[in-house]
Backbone as CSV, one residue per row, in Angstrom:
resi,resn,N_x,N_y,N_z,CA_x,CA_y,CA_z,C_x,C_y,C_z
1,MET,82.341,127.760,50.634,82.891,127.030,51.779,82.118,127.389,53.041
2,ALA,81.604,126.369,53.724,80.934,126.579,55.007,81.961,126.504,56.134
3,SER,81.536,126.899,57.333,82.434,126.856,58.493,81.791,126.034,59.599
4,ILE,82.626,125.291,60.332,82.159,124.398,61.399,82.944,124.682,62.668
5,PHE,82.228,124.961,63.738,82.844,125.112,65.055,82.826,123.755,65.744
6,ILE,83.943,123.369,66.355,84.069,122.053,66.980,84.416,122.246,68.450
7,GLN,83.451,121.941,69.314,83.602,122.169,70.753,84.067,120.893,71.445
8,ILE,85.207,120.977,72.168,85.775,119.800,72.823,86.209,120.138,74.246
9,PRO,85.676,119.434,75.264,86.221,119.519,76.617,87.164,118.334,76.849
10,SER,88.219,118.537,77.598,89.162,117.445,77.843,89.675,117.525,79.272
11,TYR,89.688,116.376,79.937,90.275,116.302,81.277,91.360,115.227,81.277
12,ARG,92.608,115.645,81.327,93.753,114.740,81.404,93.593,113.581,80.424
13,ASP,93.304,113.907,79.191,92.990,112.914,78.164,94.087,112.913,77.105
14,PHE,94.851,111.831,77.050,95.952,111.735,76.101,95.480,111.407,74.695
15,GLU,94.181,111.178,74.537,93.590,111.012,73.214,93.317,112.354,72.545
16,LEU,93.305,113.441,73.292,92.927,114.736,72.737,93.721,115.099,71.482
17,PRO,95.060,115.083,71.500,95.777,115.467,70.272,95.489,114.537,69.098
18,LEU,95.262,113.245,69.379,94.936,112.301,68.307,93.547,112.575,67.746
19,THR,92.629,112.954,68.628,91.275,113.300,68.190,91.296,114.494,67.244
20,VAL,92.001,115.547,67.631,92.068,116.750,66.801,92.760,116.454,65.470
21,SER,93.867,115.711,65.531,94.601,115.387,64.301,93.762,114.557,63.348
22,ASP,93.038,113.558,63.892,92.216,112.703,63.042,91.057,113.490,62.445
23,CYS,90.484,114.394,63.235,89.389,115.227,62.764,89.830,116.064,61.563
24,ILE,91.009,116.649,61.654,91.515,117.477,60.558,91.891,116.613,59.355
25,ARG,92.558,115.492,59.627,93.046,114.632,58.549,91.919,114.016,57.741
26,LYS,90.797,113.696,58.419,89.685,113.037,57.732,88.681,114.035,57.131
27,ALA,88.855,115.320,57.392,87.943,116.325,56.834,88.165,116.451,55.333
28,SER,87.152,116.940,54.643,87.216,117.057,53.181,88.128,118.185,52.725
29,GLY,88.330,119.179,53.590,89.059,120.372,53.189,88.180,121.398,52.500
30,LYS,86.897,121.048,52.346,85.959,121.959,51.682,85.294,122.922,52.659
31,ASN,85.460,122.686,53.941,84.836,123.524,54.964,85.896,124.036,55.934
32,GLN,85.699,125.242,56.418,86.615,125.818,57.390,86.293,125.263,58.766
33,LEU,87.307,124.758,59.473,87.120,124.192,60.801,87.711,125.123,61.856
34,HIS,86.963,125.309,62.943,87.469,126.093,64.071,87.236,125.300,65.350
35,PHE,88.299,124.865,65.989,88.217,124.105,67.227,88.196,125.046,68.426
36,GLY,87.225,124.824,69.319,87.202,125.486,70.613,87.421,124.424,71.667
37,ILE,88.557,124.465,72.342,88.967,123.373,73.235,89.253,123.896,74.628
38,HIS,88.769,123.157,75.624,89.229,123.392,76.997,90.011,122.163,77.421
39,ASN,91.284,122.371,77.730,92.200,121.287,78.072,92.589,121.424,79.540
40,CYS,91.996,120.570,80.388,92.288,120.612,81.815,93.333,119.533,82.127
41,VAL,94.421,119.942,82.750,95.544,119.043,83.025,95.980,119.186,84.477
42,SER,96.819,118.276,84.943,97.303,118.347,86.323,98.568,119.188,86.444
43,PHE,99.268,119.389,85.330,100.443,120.261,85.311,100.654,120.735,83.877
44,PRO,101.310,121.871,83.672,101.503,122.389,82.310,102.207,121.376,81.420
45,GLU,101.756,121.297,80.169,102.335,120.415,79.158,102.041,118.938,79.410
46,GLU,101.130,118.614,80.332,100.801,117.199,80.530,100.193,116.613,79.255
47,VAL,99.283,117.353,78.643,98.689,116.968,77.364,98.821,118.176,76.445
48,THR,99.477,117.983,75.316,99.690,119.098,74.398,99.161,118.739,73.015
49,LEU,98.727,119.747,72.285,98.211,119.548,70.939,99.334,119.595,69.914
50,SER,99.199,118.799,68.886,100.190,118.805,67.810,100.029,120.066,66.968
51,ASP,101.098,120.447,66.294,101.028,121.601,65.408,100.101,121.301,64.231
52,ASN,99.284,122.272,63.877,98.372,122.138,62.745,98.906,122.943,61.572
53,THR,98.997,122.284,60.426,99.530,122.963,59.242,98.484,123.179,58.156
54,GLU,97.253,122.758,58.416,96.208,122.908,57.411,95.605,124.315,57.479
55,THR,95.492,124.957,56.331,94.977,126.323,56.300,93.479,126.380,56.576
56,PHE,92.772,125.252,56.393,91.326,125.268,56.608,90.949,124.994,58.064
57,ALA,91.940,124.812,58.933,91.652,124.489,60.343,92.345,125.466,61.282
58,LYS,91.589,125.937,62.262,92.103,126.846,63.281,91.819,126.233,64.650
59,ILE,92.789,126.318,65.552,92.630,125.747,66.890,92.718,126.851,67.935
60,SER,91.650,126.988,68.731,91.638,127.895,69.878,91.536,127.034,71.129
61,CYS,92.466,127.196,72.059,92.519,126.299,73.219,92.788,127.080,74.493
62,ALA,91.992,126.809,75.523,92.224,127.341,76.866,92.668,126.193,77.758
63,THR,93.674,126.421,78.581,94.195,125.388,79.467,93.945,125.770,80.919
64,SER,93.469,124.800,81.702,93.288,124.983,83.143,94.104,123.930,83.879
65,ILE,94.554,124.283,85.065,95.271,123.341,85.924,94.303,122.855,86.992
66,ALA,94.017,121.559,86.976,93.069,120.980,87.934,93.539,121.246,89.375
67,PRO,92.570,121.508,90.281,91.117,121.316,90.119,90.340,122.520,89.573
68,GLU,91.005,123.453,88.938,90.290,124.574,88.333,89.494,124.076,87.115
69,ASN,88.220,124.462,87.058,87.360,124.184,85.900,87.266,122.695,85.560
70,ILE,87.048,121.857,86.580,87.016,120.414,86.338,85.621,119.887,85.987
71,GLY,84.575,120.694,86.124,83.240,120.239,85.761,83.076,120.137,84.253
72,LEU,82.307,119.154,83.783,82.157,118.935,82.344,81.507,120.121,81.645
73,GLN,80.383,120.609,82.179,79.713,121.729,81.508,80.486,123.033,81.676
74,GLN,81.261,123.166,82.734,82.162,124.318,82.855,83.194,124.272,81.731
75,ALA,83.725,123.078,81.466,84.696,122.927,80.381,84.049,123.219,79.033
76,ARG,82.827,122.715,78.832,82.135,122.987,77.564,81.834,124.481,77.437
77,TYR,81.500,125.122,78.546,81.222,126.560,78.515,82.459,127.327,78.027
78,ILE,83.618,127.002,78.583,84.857,127.691,78.200,85.160,127.444,76.724
79,ALA,85.015,126.196,76.278,85.262,125.882,74.874,84.272,126.607,73.966
80,ASN,83.018,126.671,74.391,81.965,127.320,73.604,82.233,128.809,73.394
81,GLU,82.940,129.426,74.328,83.214,130.862,74.225,84.105,131.206,73.035
82,PHE,84.758,130.227,72.441,85.578,130.480,71.255,84.736,130.559,69.976
83,TYR,83.461,130.237,70.056,82.595,130.285,68.871,82.651,131.668,68.247
84,ASP,82.773,131.698,66.911,82.972,132.980,66.226,82.089,133.084,64.980
85,GLY,80.820,132.712,65.164,79.869,132.898,64.078,79.888,131.824,63.012
86,GLU,80.461,130.661,63.298,80.514,129.592,62.299,79.106,129.130,61.906
87,ASP,78.994,128.580,60.704,77.699,128.142,60.170,77.134,126.941,60.918
88,TYR,78.013,126.018,61.288,77.589,124.769,61.917,78.366,124.544,63.218
89,TYR,77.821,123.646,64.031,78.366,123.417,65.371,78.469,121.912,65.610
90,LEU,79.672,121.443,65.925,79.899,120.046,66.273,80.365,119.969,67.716
91,GLN,79.613,119.251,68.547,80.013,119.008,69.936,80.443,117.558,70.056
92,ILE,81.687,117.354,70.514,82.196,115.998,70.667,82.942,115.876,71.994
93,ASP,83.477,114.685,72.252,84.349,114.454,73.391,85.799,114.474,72.916
94,SER,86.730,114.305,73.833,88.157,114.407,73.498,88.757,113.076,73.084
95,HIS,87.922,112.034,72.970,88.402,110.702,72.581,87.493,110.194,71.463
96,MET,87.784,110.648,70.234,86.943,110.366,69.075,87.823,110.051,67.858
97,ARG,87.215,109.343,66.899,87.806,109.168,65.583,86.731,109.469,64.537
98,PHE,87.138,109.631,63.284,86.244,110.143,62.250,86.317,109.297,60.984
99,VAL,85.266,109.358,60.189,85.292,108.748,58.858,85.778,109.798,57.865
100,GLU,86.188,109.338,56.698,86.615,110.262,55.644,85.447,111.167,55.252
101,ASN,85.748,112.456,55.105,84.760,113.461,54.676,83.589,113.568,55.641
102,TRP,83.864,113.395,56.919,82.814,113.483,57.943,82.071,114.808,57.868
103,ASP,82.791,115.876,57.539,82.194,117.207,57.552,81.135,117.361,56.464
104,THR,81.426,116.905,55.259,80.439,117.035,54.186,79.234,116.123,54.432
105,ILE,79.479,114.954,55.029,78.372,114.039,55.335,77.408,114.688,56.323
106,LEU,77.943,115.330,57.359,77.091,115.951,58.372,76.353,117.168,57.822
107,VAL,77.044,117.990,57.044,76.376,119.158,56.456,75.254,118.701,55.523
108,GLU,75.518,117.675,54.728,74.466,117.148,53.842,73.287,116.617,54.652
109,GLY,73.555,116.048,55.829,72.475,115.578,56.694,71.588,116.711,57.167
110,ILE,72.205,117.819,57.558,71.429,118.994,57.976,70.547,119.476,56.825
111,LEU,71.131,119.602,55.649,70.379,120.098,54.491,69.241,119.141,54.133
112,ARG,69.473,117.859,54.270,68.433,116.877,53.966,67.258,117.017,54.922
113,TYR,67.551,117.177,56.221,66.469,117.364,57.189,65.735,118.686,56.954
114,GLN,66.470,119.731,56.575,65.817,121.002,56.284,64.880,120.881,55.085
115,GLU,65.272,120.089,54.100,64.392,119.847,52.955,63.120,119.109,53.372
116,MET,63.196,118.374,54.490,62.025,117.678,55.023,61.119,118.610,55.820
117,GLY,61.561,119.854,56.012,60.728,120.826,56.710,61.148,121.121,58.130
118,LEU,62.334,120.655,58.559,62.837,120.951,59.907,63.872,122.072,59.802
119,PRO,63.547,123.281,60.244,64.473,124.404,60.052,65.730,124.327,60.920
120,LYS,65.633,123.667,62.095,66.772,123.625,63.023,67.045,122.186,63.478
121,PRO,67.489,121.329,62.568,67.766,119.953,62.971,69.023,119.863,63.829
122,LEU,68.994,118.984,64.805,70.160,118.677,65.647,70.388,117.171,65.529
123,ILE,71.494,116.796,64.890,71.775,115.398,64.590,72.595,114.784,65.718
124,THR,72.114,113.661,66.257,72.802,113.046,67.387,72.445,111.576,67.517
125,GLN,73.378,110.782,67.984,73.109,109.432,68.473,74.429,108.909,69.054
126,TYR,74.344,107.859,69.872,75.571,107.299,70.430,76.401,106.675,69.314
127,PRO,77.666,107.076,69.177,78.495,106.563,68.086,78.980,105.143,68.372
128,PRO,79.369,104.413,67.320,80.071,103.150,67.533,81.449,103.410,68.124
129,THR,82.137,102.332,68.482,83.370,102.483,69.243,84.620,102.271,68.405
130,TYR,85.726,102.820,68.889,87.058,102.422,68.439,87.835,102.031,69.695
131,GLY,89.011,101.460,69.533,89.741,101.040,70.724,91.125,100.527,70.414
132,TYR,91.770,100.005,71.454,93.132,99.503,71.376,93.147,98.009,71.694
133,ASP,94.049,97.268,71.025,94.153,95.844,71.312,95.077,95.612,72.510
134,ASP,95.335,94.358,72.835,96.141,94.034,74.021,97.592,94.465,73.875
135,ASP,98.028,94.715,72.652,99.379,95.237,72.425,99.388,96.762,72.388
136,LEU,98.240,97.348,72.739,98.056,98.801,72.796,98.229,99.463,71.427
137,LYS,97.907,98.714,70.394,97.859,99.282,69.052,96.407,99.604,68.730
138,GLU,96.180,100.751,68.122,94.810,101.140,67.792,94.255,100.208,66.734
139,ARG,93.115,99.608,67.042,92.506,98.678,66.104,91.965,99.441,64.888
140,GLU,92.073,98.840,63.736,91.519,99.450,62.532,89.998,99.464,62.636
141,ILE,89.399,100.596,62.340,87.948,100.736,62.444,87.303,100.188,61.190
142,ALA,86.406,99.247,61.393,85.650,98.708,60.270,84.296,99.408,60.221
143,VAL,84.053,100.160,59.157,82.783,100.862,59.008,81.748,99.855,58.506
144,THR,80.878,99.428,59.400,79.895,98.395,59.077,78.604,99.028,58.571
145,ASP,77.609,98.187,58.338,76.304,98.692,57.925,75.798,99.703,58.943
146,PHE,75.218,100.773,58.441,74.747,101.843,59.324,73.372,101.525,59.899
147,TYR,73.217,101.839,61.179,71.922,101.719,61.842,71.638,103.002,62.604
148,GLN,70.446,103.527,62.438,70.028,104.637,63.291,69.693,104.073,64.669
149,CYS,70.217,104.730,65.688,70.011,104.259,67.055,69.288,105.320,67.874
150,GLY,68.127,104.976,68.381,67.392,105.863,69.264,67.890,105.716,70.691
151,ILE,67.191,106.332,71.629,67.562,106.272,73.043,66.393,105.722,73.838
152,TRP,66.662,104.694,74.625,65.678,104.035,75.481,65.944,104.429,76.924
153,PHE,64.901,104.795,77.651,65.034,105.249,79.032,64.706,104.169,80.072
154,GLY,64.373,102.971,79.642,63.803,101.998,80.568,64.779,101.141,81.339
155,GLU,66.074,101.335,81.173,67.038,100.442,81.817,67.071,100.607,83.333
156,ASN,66.913,101.822,83.823,66.964,102.071,85.274,65.891,103.101,85.632
157,ILE,64.665,102.643,85.706,63.537,103.540,85.974,63.649,104.180,87.350
158,ARG,64.167,103.439,88.316,64.278,103.966,89.684,65.188,105.199,89.726
159,GLN,66.211,105.217,88.890,67.110,106.365,88.852,66.351,107.638,88.506
160,PHE,65.435,107.548,87.547,64.649,108.727,87.169,63.722,109.139,88.310
161,GLU,63.135,108.185,88.995,62.260,108.484,90.124,63.029,109.196,91.238
162,ASP,64.268,108.817,91.451,65.058,109.370,92.555,65.714,110.698,92.211
163,THR,66.173,110.866,90.956,67.028,112.006,90.617,66.511,112.877,89.476
164,LEU,65.498,112.420,88.750,65.020,113.051,87.512,66.020,112.925,86.373
165,ILE,67.078,112.142,86.574,68.058,111.889,85.520,67.775,110.507,84.947
166,PRO,67.280,110.420,83.716,66.991,109.111,83.138,68.270,108.401,82.696
167,SER,68.279,107.085,82.781,69.347,106.327,82.136,69.100,106.377,80.632
168,GLN,70.161,106.388,79.861,70.031,106.479,78.406,70.764,105.315,77.766
169,THR,70.034,104.494,77.027,70.605,103.322,76.383,70.343,103.385,74.889
170,ALA,71.392,103.167,74.091,71.224,103.155,72.641,70.434,101.923,72.222
171,MET,69.528,102.111,71.274,68.697,101.016,70.782,68.551,101.149,69.269
172,VAL,68.918,100.106,68.549,68.853,100.150,67.086,67.411,100.312,66.633
173,MET,67.198,101.192,65.655,65.882,101.418,65.070,65.955,101.144,63.579
174,SER,64.819,101.142,62.926,64.811,100.953,61.482,65.351,102.197,60.789
175,ASP,65.727,102.056,59.539,66.344,103.163,58.809,65.390,104.345,58.653
176,ASN,65.967,105.529,58.735,65.265,106.769,58.411,64.032,107.037,59.261
177,CYS,64.070,106.594,60.522,62.913,106.862,61.377,62.958,108.271,61.953
178,GLY,64.146,108.879,61.953,64.175,110.308,62.201,64.403,110.769,63.616
179,PHE,63.331,111.028,64.372,63.436,111.699,65.666,64.093,110.823,66.720
180,ILE,64.762,111.469,67.687,65.400,110.798,68.809,65.034,111.559,70.079
181,SER,64.808,110.842,71.176,64.224,111.444,72.380,65.195,112.270,73.209
182,SER,66.491,112.025,73.073,67.478,112.779,73.838,68.729,112.914,72.980
183,VAL,69.861,113.226,73.593,71.091,113.427,72.829,72.228,112.592,73.397
184,SER,73.210,112.357,72.563,74.513,111.874,73.000,75.405,113.098,73.133
185,GLY,75.872,113.375,74.344,76.662,114.580,74.567,77.942,114.616,73.753
186,GLY,78.453,113.452,73.359,79.685,113.386,72.601,79.501,113.340,71.106
187,SER,78.289,113.541,70.627,78.058,113.544,69.182,76.823,114.362,68.849
188,ILE,77.015,115.657,68.693,75.943,116.588,68.330,76.423,117.429,67.158
189,PHE,75.613,117.491,66.099,75.924,118.367,64.967,74.671,119.134,64.601
190,THR,74.810,120.442,64.515,73.637,121.273,64.262,74.078,122.625,63.706
191,LEU,73.165,123.564,63.708,73.452,124.908,63.211,74.276,125.690,64.232
192,GLY,74.994,126.694,63.738,75.867,127.468,64.602,75.152,128.183,65.726
193,GLY,73.862,128.485,65.537,73.103,129.161,66.585,73.009,128.382,67.879
194,PHE,73.336,127.107,67.838,73.353,126.283,69.052,74.307,126.867,70.096
195,ALA,75.315,127.607,69.654,76.296,128.202,70.577,75.649,129.183,71.540
196,LYS,74.480,129.725,71.162,73.801,130.676,72.052,73.208,129.985,73.280
197,ILE,72.995,128.673,73.189,72.516,127.911,74.356,73.753,127.545,75.166
198,LYS,74.242,128.470,75.931,75.523,128.278,76.598,75.430,127.184,77.664
199,PRO,76.436,126.294,77.714,76.422,125.216,78.700,76.258,125.749,80.121
200,ASN,75.478,125.025,80.915,75.238,125.394,82.316,76.445,124.983,83.139
201,ARG,77.216,125.948,83.617,78.492,125.681,84.277,78.357,124.927,85.595
202,LYS,77.147,124.854,86.149,76.956,124.163,87.422,76.814,122.648,87.259
203,ILE,76.603,122.186,86.029,76.413,120.756,85.794,77.777,120.088,85.678
204,ALA,78.100,119.268,86.683,79.425,118.656,86.760,79.586,117.506,85.773
205,PHE,78.572,116.646,85.682,78.640,115.513,84.758,77.272,114.863,84.573
206,TRP,76.755,114.228,85.633,75.511,113.476,85.527,74.338,114.389,85.174
207,GLY,73.573,113.983,84.186,72.418,114.772,83.759,72.707,115.698,82.604
208,GLU,73.964,115.731,82.144,74.300,116.638,81.055,73.426,116.379,79.825
209,GLU,73.292,115.121,79.431,72.618,114.809,78.171,71.125,115.131,78.181
210,PRO,70.342,114.671,79.173,68.925,115.050,79.147,68.700,116.546,79.287
211,LEU,69.590,117.248,80.001,69.436,118.701,80.116,69.724,119.371,78.775
212,ILE,70.785,118.952,78.089,71.058,119.493,76.750,69.870,119.244,75.836
213,ALA,69.313,118.031,75.901,68.187,117.682,75.030,66.988,118.586,75.284
214,ALA,66.616,118.746,76.551,65.451,119.569,76.888,65.691,121.032,76.529
215,ARG,66.898,121.520,76.774,67.204,122.914,76.455,67.182,123.135,74.941
216,ALA,67.796,122.231,74.185,67.798,122.374,72.727,66.375,122.327,72.174
217,PHE,65.584,121.364,72.653,64.215,121.217,72.167,63.391,122.463,72.472
218,THR,63.509,123.002,73.685,62.717,124.185,74.047,63.258,125.461,73.401
219,HIS,64.447,125.382,72.818,64.965,126.484,72.008,64.659,126.281,70.523
220,GLY,63.825,125.296,70.204,63.353,125.145,68.836,64.121,124.175,67.965
221,PHE,65.096,123.454,68.516,65.847,122.487,67.728,65.092,121.162,67.689
222,ASP,65.139,120.497,66.542,64.534,119.182,66.388,65.616,118.115,66.533
223,LEU,65.424,117.185,67.465,66.406,116.147,67.749,66.196,114.992,66.776
224,VAL,67.216,114.725,65.967,67.091,113.712,64.912,68.362,112.868,64.851
225,MET,68.243,111.707,64.200,69.365,110.787,64.062,70.094,111.011,62.738
226,PRO,71.361,110.612,62.678,72.124,110.789,61.433,71.701,109.799,60.355
227,PHE,72.202,110.036,59.138,71.955,109.142,58.015,73.151,108.235,57.746
228,ALA,74.266,108.461,58.444,75.473,107.662,58.234,76.383,107.836,59.443
229,TYR,77.295,106.907,59.659,78.295,107.065,60.708,79.313,108.117,60.283
230,THR,79.671,108.992,61.217,80.726,109.971,60.942,81.793,109.991,62.031
231,VAL,81.445,109.562,63.258,82.394,109.599,64.370,82.364,108.280,65.132
232,PHE,83.468,108.028,65.848,83.599,106.858,66.705,84.098,107.326,68.065
233,HIS,83.687,106.638,69.115,83.946,107.064,70.487,84.707,105.978,71.241
234,LEU,85.671,106.375,72.070,86.399,105.433,72.909,85.683,105.327,74.254
235,TYR,84.896,104.278,74.414,84.131,104.084,75.648,85.032,103.491,76.730
236,HIS,84.747,103.876,77.975,85.599,103.422,79.075,85.401,101.939,79.349
237,SER,84.155,101.537,79.603,83.800,100.124,79.780,84.719,99.390,80.750
238,GLN,85.140,100.091,81.822,85.982,99.499,82.871,87.307,98.966,82.327
239,GLN,87.784,99.535,81.244,89.076,99.130,80.698,90.202,99.827,81.467
240,PRO,91.420,99.277,81.443,92.548,99.907,82.138,92.950,101.212,81.462
241,PHE,93.668,102.038,82.208,94.107,103.332,81.692,94.853,103.187,80.369
242,GLU,95.659,102.143,80.228,96.465,101.965,79.022,95.606,101.896,77.762
243,LYS,94.350,101.457,77.924,93.477,101.332,76.754,92.524,102.501,76.571
244,VAL,92.301,103.293,77.623,91.394,104.436,77.474,92.133,105.768,77.541
245,ARG,93.332,105.748,78.137,94.264,106.883,78.048,93.702,108.182,78.600
246,ARG,92.820,108.076,79.582,92.289,109.283,80.201,91.991,109.030,81.671
247,HIS,91.973,110.120,82.433,91.694,110.075,83.861,90.261,110.535,84.121
248,HIS,89.802,110.312,85.350,88.480,110.772,85.752,88.612,111.735,86.925
249,VAL,87.845,112.809,86.854,87.901,113.844,87.887,87.589,113.255,89.263
250,TRP,86.550,112.406,89.345,86.103,111.914,90.646,87.145,111.016,91.303
251,GLN,88.078,110.477,90.534,89.156,109.693,91.114,90.304,110.584,91.573
252,ASP,90.554,111.656,90.839,91.664,112.560,91.179,91.320,113.535,92.296
253,HIS,90.061,113.972,92.350,89.661,115.032,93.284,88.348,114.643,93.958
254,GLY,88.389,113.540,94.679,87.166,112.959,95.235,86.375,113.876,96.132
255,GLU,87.038,114.560,97.048,86.325,115.416,97.999,85.686,116.613,97.292
256,ILE,86.429,117.252,96.418,85.890,118.381,95.653,84.752,117.908,94.758
257,TRP,84.954,116.746,94.148,83.946,116.229,93.222,82.630,115.925,93.934
258,THR,82.708,115.376,95.129,81.478,115.038,95.860,80.622,116.279,96.071
259,LYS,81.246,117.380,96.451,80.526,118.638,96.663,79.974,119.160,95.327
260,MET,80.783,119.127,94.281,80.335,119.593,92.973,79.160,118.762,92.464
261,ASP,79.248,117.457,92.651,78.209,116.555,92.158,76.881,116.817,92.857
262,THR,76.939,117.070,94.163,75.720,117.378,94.920,75.084,118.671,94.415
263,GLU,75.899,119.711,94.242,75.390,120.992,93.768,74.875,120.878,92.325
264,SER,75.545,120.063,91.529,75.144,119.869,90.139,73.767,119.225,90.058
265,LYS,73.560,118.172,90.825,72.272,117.478,90.785,71.147,118.358,91.332
266,GLU,71.478,119.244,92.275,70.479,120.180,92.777,70.099,121.196,91.692
267,GLU,71.077,121.674,90.946,70.803,122.592,89.843,69.932,121.916,88.790
268,TYR,70.255,120.710,88.446,69.482,119.945,87.473,68.046,119.764,87.943
269,ARG,67.890,119.318,89.200,66.550,119.084,89.761,65.736,120.369,89.772
270,LYS,66.361,121.470,90.149,65.677,122.760,90.245,65.120,123.189,88.885
271,ILE,65.901,123.006,87.831,65.456,123.415,86.493,64.205,122.652,86.088
272,PHE,64.204,121.349,86.304,63.073,120.547,85.852,61.878,120.633,86.804
273,GLU,62.110,120.669,88.096,60.978,120.760,89.027,60.287,122.111,88.929
274,ASN,61.066,123.181,88.761,60.500,124.525,88.669,60.168,124.915,87.229
275,ARG,60.509,124.023,86.287,60.301,124.294,84.866,60.879,125.673,84.528
276,GLU,62.110,125.828,84.917,62.796,127.117,84.907,63.216,127.519,83.497
277,VAL,62.867,128.727,83.108,63.247,129.294,81.822,64.295,130.369,82.065
278,GLY,65.368,130.355,81.282,66.393,131.370,81.482,67.657,131.062,80.708
279,GLU,68.666,131.884,80.924,69.900,131.798,80.147,70.549,130.425,80.228
280,PHE,70.544,129.816,81.393,71.183,128.519,81.559,70.166,127.413,81.843
281,ALA,68.924,127.692,81.527,67.864,126.718,81.755,67.125,126.483,80.439
282,LEU,65.800,126.429,80.490,64.997,126.084,79.324,64.733,127.300,78.436
283,GLY,64.379,127.022,77.182,64.088,128.080,76.227,62.613,128.423,76.182
284,THR,62.271,129.294,75.254,60.898,129.803,75.158,60.198,129.443,73.844
285,GLU,60.884,128.764,72.924,60.252,128.441,71.645,59.323,127.239,71.767
286,ARG,59.577,126.378,72.734,58.692,125.274,73.080,58.684,125.149,74.592
287,THR,57.698,124.442,75.113,57.585,124.277,76.564,58.162,122.931,76.995
288,LEU,58.412,122.815,78.293,58.837,121.531,78.833,57.724,120.504,78.689
289,ASP,56.477,120.947,78.779,55.355,120.033,78.531,55.491,119.378,77.157
290,GLU,55.854,120.166,76.160,55.997,119.635,74.809,57.173,118.664,74.722
291,TYR,58.254,118.979,75.451,59.376,118.038,75.453,58.995,116.734,76.148
292,GLU,58.208,116.824,77.210,57.756,115.614,77.897,56.923,114.740,76.966
293,GLU,56.044,115.358,76.206,55.228,114.600,75.257,56.106,113.968,74.176
294,PHE,57.110,114.716,73.736,58.019,114.241,72.695,58.891,113.089,73.192
295,SER,59.417,113.213,74.408,60.418,112.263,74.903,59.843,111.093,75.684
296,GLY,58.648,111.278,76.271,58.097,110.242,77.145,58.579,110.346,78.575
297,LEU,59.188,111.468,78.946,59.650,111.689,80.314,58.685,112.638,81.024
298,ASP,58.141,112.207,82.153,57.214,113.018,82.939,57.970,113.515,84.173
299,PHE,58.488,114.750,84.084,59.295,115.288,85.172,58.448,115.661,86.386
300,ARG,57.185,116.014,86.178,56.319,116.371,87.304,56.099,115.174,88.225
301,ASN,55.805,114.039,87.626,55.451,112.854,88.402,56.564,111.824,88.483
302,ARG,57.729,112.187,87.955,58.908,111.315,88.020,58.621,109.944,87.421
303,LYS,57.997,109.946,86.259,57.653,108.691,85.603,58.100,108.714,84.146
304,ILE,58.500,107.557,83.681,58.782,107.383,82.258,57.509,106.846,81.636
305,VAL,56.822,107.693,80.892,55.487,107.344,80.404,55.500,106.917,78.946
306,GLY,56.565,107.235,78.229,56.640,106.858,76.831,57.430,105.582,76.648
307,THR,57.191,104.907,75.575,57.955,103.728,75.228,58.858,104.054,74.057
308,PHE,59.748,103.129,73.740,60.665,103.328,72.631,59.869,103.497,71.350
309,GLN,60.018,104.634,70.696,59.147,104.970,69.577,59.904,104.992,68.255
310,ASN,59.222,104.637,67.213,59.751,104.704,65.855,58.932,105.754,65.106
311,ARG,59.391,106.987,65.168,58.619,108.085,64.610,59.319,108.639,63.374
312,ARG,58.743,108.390,62.237,59.336,108.876,61.006,58.992,110.353,60.774
313,ILE,59.857,110.990,60.028,59.629,112.381,59.679,58.869,112.426,58.366
314,LYS,57.845,113.193,58.358,57.062,113.354,57.139,57.664,114.467,56.312
315,GLY,57.937,114.201,55.089,58.502,115.234,54.262,59.058,114.673,52.967
């Protein structure tokens, strides 16, 4: 039996207990699950987790009362601290659903990539969606044909020039093409050693994904796409609260958020402009130059130099 650590940050999200319950219910039972959760609420008991009766699942949860610990990477940092040596690491959001036996599918994906010669694969891509109908009933998820989806940076080039934060758009690729240029923060599965790359607590929200990607890559992880769907995500898409069932920090704490967001973007800019290596910055197993060549992002000159690539893994 292998073990999987599941890192979840949550901010006033009423989907959180459903996410955890579905994750446990759809698991194979062949792997030990350990949830590390940070649950930020506006008052005690606003969002509570259901009782877990499965012996293969353990839930560790820290609760904060907003505006304490409202930054996304601060929340991920707190959740990450519950890691206890598990074999594998799953990073998700608090509004997710799962396919049957998601855990065995993901572990098999890691082993398959390792057989191809990648010792530290990190599986990621933007998941398909689930949602609620107009009667607020959860729609049945239809698992359709699987497509590997890469990440395209070309939707808002000016944003990268101004902030060094690229826009990230999912783009369907051909089957088994392998590598992906960045990550989806709400769907990462990799080896347990990923927990050592502790989330940068200064990053409030924007820039989380490209920073995770660059940090993982420079710590020796190979960014790759999955071989099958395992998770589904509830996207906001300007839907009403009744359909997304979660709040946003910047709406609840606008003045505090504005200051946090400014400091966060400065931290992000500093890491990439100074090519900073350290505990909460880049790693030493690869250079940022190598990540730039891999991803097509030129942080020195604020240019997107690569195009959407279809790069297969040889093995």
